[in-house]
N, C-alpha and C positions, 0 to 999 in steps of 0.2 A: 504493500500500500504506500509506503514511504517513497518507493521508487516511482510509482505512478505520479505522485504529487511533484516530485522533482522533475520528471519528464514534462509535466504540464507547465511548470515554471520555466524550464529551459525553452520550450516552444514560445511561450509568451515573451520572454526576454529577447529571443531572436527576432520575432515580429516587431516588437517595440524598438529595438536597436535599428532595424532596417528603416522603419518609418522615421525615426529621429534623424538618421543620416540623410534620407531623401528630403525631409523638410528643411534641414539646415543647408543642404546643397542648393536648394531652390530659393533660399531666402536672400533678397537683395540687401546689400549693406551700404551704409553711408560712408564714402571714402573721402579722404582729405582733399579739399580744394582750397588753395591759398590765394586769395585775391590780393591785388596790389592795393596799397593804401589810397592811391589816387582814385582807383575804381570805387573803393568804398566811399570816399568823400564825395565823389561826383555822381555816381550812378546807383549806388546801393539804396534800396528802398528803406523807408523808416520802419522801425520795429518796436513794438511794445512788449515787454516781458511782464507777465502778470503772475504773481506768486500768492495764492490764497494760503492763509496760515491760521490754524486754530490749535492753540496750546503746543506751539512748536518752538518753545524756548531753547530746547536742546539743539535745534537745527538752524534756526532762522539766520543767525549772523554768518555762519559758514556758507549757507546757501547764497545769501546776498553777495558776499565777498567773491564767491566762485563765479557768479554771473558777471559782476563788474570786471573782475580780473581776466575773464575769458575773451574779452573783445576790446579793441581800441576805438570802437564806434563812438563818436561824440554825442553830446546831448541833442544835437540837431537830427541825429539818426536813431537814437535809442533812448527810450524811457523805461525805467524798471519800477513797477508798481507792486509794493507789498501791501496786501489787504488783510488786516487783522480781523478775523471773523469772530469778534466778541470773545477773545481768549480769556480764560480765567487764570492763566499763569503770566509770566513776564514777557510774553512774545512781543507785544506792542512796545513796551519799554525798551527792550533790547534792540528792536529794529530802529526805534527813534534815536537811541544812544549811538548806534552805529552810523546812522545818517548824519548826526551832528559831528561825530569824530572824523568821518571820511570827507565830508564837505563835497561830495560828488553830486553835481547837479543832475545827473541822470537818475538818481535814486529818489523815489517818492514813497512816503509811508502814509497809508490811508487807514484811519480807524474805521472799521466797518460799522454799518448801522444795524440795529436789531432787525431780525427777519420779519417780514410782514405777517401780522397776526392771522389774517384770513387766507393766507396762501401757504401751500406746501413747498418748502425748500429743503431738499435733502443734501447731505454731504457738503461739498465745497461749492455748489452751484451758485449760491447767493453771493459769496465772496468773489467768485469769478465774474459774475454779472456786474457787480459794483466796480471791479477793476476795469472792465471793458468800457464802462461809461466814462471813465477818466482817460483812458488810453487814446493816443493819437496816431498810432502806427498803421501803416498799410498792411503790415503783417502783425498778427497777434500770437505770441508764444505763451502758452499756459504751462507752467511747471509746478511741481509740488515742492514743499519746503525741504523735503529730504533728498532732493535731486542736487547733484553737483555737476555743473557744466565744465567742460574742459576747453582749452584754448581753441578758438575758431569754430566752436559749436554753432553759434548763432549764424555766422556768415555762411558756413558750409550748408546748414539746413535750408536757409533762405535761398541760396543759389540753386540747391537741388530742387526745391519747390518751383523755382522759376524755370529751370531746365525741363522738368517733368510736367509743367503747367498744373501743379498740384494745388487743389483748394484746401485740402487738409493733409499735412504731412506729419505722421506720428513716428516716433523712434522708440524701439524697444531698448531700454537702457541696460548696461551691465549691472548685475546685482552684487552689491557689497555685503559681506557677512561679518559680524563682529562678535558673535557668541556661539556657543555650541549648538543651541537650538536652531539658530539660523543656518549653520553649516549642515545640519542634519536635514532640514526641511527645504530650504530655498533651492538647492540644485535639483532636487526631485521635482518640485513644483514648476520650475522653469523648463525642465525637460518635458514635463507633461503638457505644458502650454505649447512648446515647440512641436511635439508629436501631433497634437490636434490642430495645428495651424497650417492652413493651405495658403502660403504666401502668394503664390501665383494667382489664385482665385481672388484674394483680397485686393491685389493690385490690378486686377483685370476689370476695367470699367464695364465690361459686358456681363458681369456676374452680380448677384445680389449679396455675395459673401463679404462681410465687413468686419473689421476689427481695428482697434486703436489702443495705444498705451497711454493712460492718463498722465503719467509723469512728464510726458513731452508731447504737446499738441500744438502744432504750428498751423494757424489758419490764415488764409487771405481774408482781409477784413470784409471784403464784399461778400465772400462765401459765408462767413460767420453771421453777418447781418441777414443774409438770405435764409439761413437756417433758423434764425431766431435766437442764436447763441445759447448760453446756458439757461436762459429763461425758458426756452422751449423744452428743456429736459429737467426742469426744476425738481420734479418729483421722482427722478430716476436715481437709483443708488449707483449703478454702474454707468455713469453718464458718458464716459469715454466711448464705450462700444455703441451706445445709442446715438451719439453724435456721428460716429462713423457710419452707422446704418442710414441715418438721415442724409448724410453727405451723398452717399450713392443713390439713395431714393430720389434726391433732388437733381440727379444728373451731373453732379459735381465730381471732380477727380480726387480720389483717395489714394494716398501713398503710405505704405507701412513698411519700414525698413529696420534692420538691426543697426543700432546706433551706439554700441558699447565703446567705440573709439572716442566718442565725444560726450557721452552722458552716462552717469552712474547714479545709483540710488540704493540707499539702505532702507528698505520698506518697513520692516517690523523688527523690533529690538528685544522681544521676549516671546516665550512660548505662547502665552495667552494672546498676544497681539498677532502672532502668526496664525493661530487657530481662527480668531475672529476675522482677520483680513482675508485669508484664503477661502474659508468656507463661504463668506459673503460673495467674493468675486467669482468663485467657481459656480455657485448656485445661480447667481444672476446671469453669469455668462452662459449657463446651460438653459437659459430661458425658464428658470424655476421648474425644470423637469426633474422630478425625483428619480425617475428611471435612469436618466443619464448620469446623475450623481452616484447612484448605486453601482452602475456599470464601471464608472471611473474608480470608485472605492475598491471594487472587486479586482479590477486590473492592477491597481497599486499593491493590493495585498498579495496577489500571485507573483508579481514581479520583484517586489522589494523584500518583505519579511519572510515569505514562504520558504525560500532556500535555507535561510538561517534556522527557521523552526524545524525543518527537516533534518538539518545537521544536528541540532540539539536532540531530536528524537533518536537519531542513530547513535549518538553518544550515550544517551540514557540506556538504550537497549544493550549496547555493548557493556556498559558498566554493570548492569544487573545480570549479564550473562545469557541473554535471550536473542542476541543478534545473530544474523546469518550472512552469507556471502552477498545476497541481494542488498542487504543493508549497507554493506561496505561499498558496493557500487553506487548506491544512492548517496552515501556520504561523500564519495569522490566527486560525483556530479554536482552535488550541492556546493562543494567548495569551488568548482569551476564556475557555477552560476554566480 
C-alpha cells in the first residue's frame, strides 16, 4: 500500500514539474532597457506612483526610499503619492517625517479620508481611488507598501507598456522571504501560481483569460478612467484580477510579465499572515469555487507531504520489524521524490 501511494506521488510530481517548466518557459519577462537621460527629460511621459498604506509602519519608509532612489525622473515627470488609509499605527507619521527629512519635491503624503459610510470599500481600493484623484501622470503605477523597486523599474515598465501598447501592465515580483514560515510556504505557493498560469493566454488579446499582480499595476491613465478605476471594483477583495478581467472585457490591452529583475516584495511576515493572505487570494482567484480549492489542496498534499509521510511509515514498519522488500523500494522512491 505504501508503494502505491509513493507511485501516485511520483506521477503527480512528474506532471507538476512538467507543467511548471512549460509555464515558466512561456512566461514573458521584463528585461532591462536603459534610456538616455535626454530621452527621459524630453520624451518620457509623466508618471504617478500611488502607494496605499494601512498600518505599514514596518514598510513605508523603505518603500518610499526605494521608489525615489530607483529613478532620476524629476518632479516634472514623476509624483509619488503615499495615501495613508486611516492607519492606527505610525504609518502616517513616519511617511511625513521622511518627507520632511528628504525634502524631495516628488514625494507627496496624503492623509486618507474615512470611507464613505453608505458605500462598500474593501481592501486598498479606497486609498487607491483617493491617490488617483490627486495624481497627474499619464501613467499610473499602483504598488503596495511592501514592494521594493529596483533601479530603472519605472522607466523600463513604462517603455515596455509603450512598446506593447499596453493599457495595463502588471509585473509578477520576486518574492523575498525573511522567516522560516515564509521559506516553507512562499516557494510552494509561487510554484502553484506558476503551474496554473497560462501566460500566453493572459497576454493574448483574443482570449478572455486575465490575471494581474496587485503589487505592481501600471495603467495608462485613459484606460484607468475608462474602466472606472478602483471605484468600479470597490467591493472586490481581489481587485487586481478583477481589474485585469475588466481590462480585457473593455477591449483594452493587458500585459502580464515576470518582473523579478526590477520588483521584489515580502508579502507576509508570519505564519498567520501567510494563512490569511493565501487562503483569501486562492479562494477568490478560484472564483469562490470550493471544488477547485479542494482539488488544489489534494494536489498539494500528494505532491509535497505524501512522500515524507510514506518515508516515515516505512521507517516505522522497519523499526517494529514488520517491513518487507516492497517497503524498502517504497522508501527509496520516497527519498527520490
